[in-house]
N, C-alpha and C positions, 0 to 999 in steps of 0.2 A: 905316324899314327901310333897310338898306344898298342902294345902287344898284349893280348889277353893271357891270363894264366890259363892253364889247361882246363880248369874247372869253373872258370869265370862265367857268370850269368849276366854281369853288368860291367861294362867297360866305360869308364869316364872318357869323354872326348870333347873336343872343341866344336864349335859350329862350323869352322872351316873343314875340319875332318868329316863332319856329318855331310856337308855339302859335296865333298869329294866322293864319299861313298854313294851318294844319290846319283851324282854325275856318272859314276862308273857302273851303275846297274844296267844289266841287259834289259832290253825292251820287255821281255817276258816277265820281269820281276817288278815292273813299275806299279802295276795295280795292287799287288800284295804289299809293297812298301807304302803305298798311299794309305791303305787300311791301317797299317801299323802306326804310321806317323799321325794319322788323324786320331787314333786312340791315344797316342802319347801326348796330345794337346791337353788332355785332362790329367791334372797332377796326380789325382788319386789312382786313376787307371795306370799312369806311367809307373807310379811307385809299386803297384801290385805286379805289373809286368816285369819289373826289374828285381822283384824279390826272389830269393833263392827257392828252388823247388823243395817242397816239404816231402821228404821221403820217409818219414816216420810211419810205422804201421798204424792202421786204423784198428784200435783195440776194442774190446767189449766195453770197457769203461767209456771210451769215446762214443760208441754206439748208444749206450745207456744215457749219456749226457745229451746227445743229439735228440734221442726219442723224448726225453724229459722236456727239452726246449720246444720241440715241435708240439707236443701235448699242451704246454702252456700257451703257446701261440694260438692253437685251435680253440683254446678255452677263453681267449681274449685277454690273457695275462701279459701280453707282449708290450713293450714300451715303444711308442711311436717315435719315428726319427725326430720329429719336431720337438719332442719332450726331452730329448737328450741334451745334456750340457757338457761342454768341453771340460769345465772345472766343476766339481761338486760344490754346492753351497754349504758354507759352514753351519753346523747345528746351532739353532738359536736357543 
């Protein structure tokens, strides 16, 4: 099995290594592992779970930007998910 770096949050592994980890779980951990593995089936959730922890401080600028975005949302200025595009359309 791969040996993680001391600060690693994501460790690449094979399916065989994952199966071995599951097989070695104590009975008390099976339910918790089931929850994590169920979440990992969604690629977006899995990517977010594997992302490094953001330890940057939440600044006054961050707070102001969050407040501005929340106000825009409350005023109906938000973009609906269905209106988002992966690639912007070129200007015509």
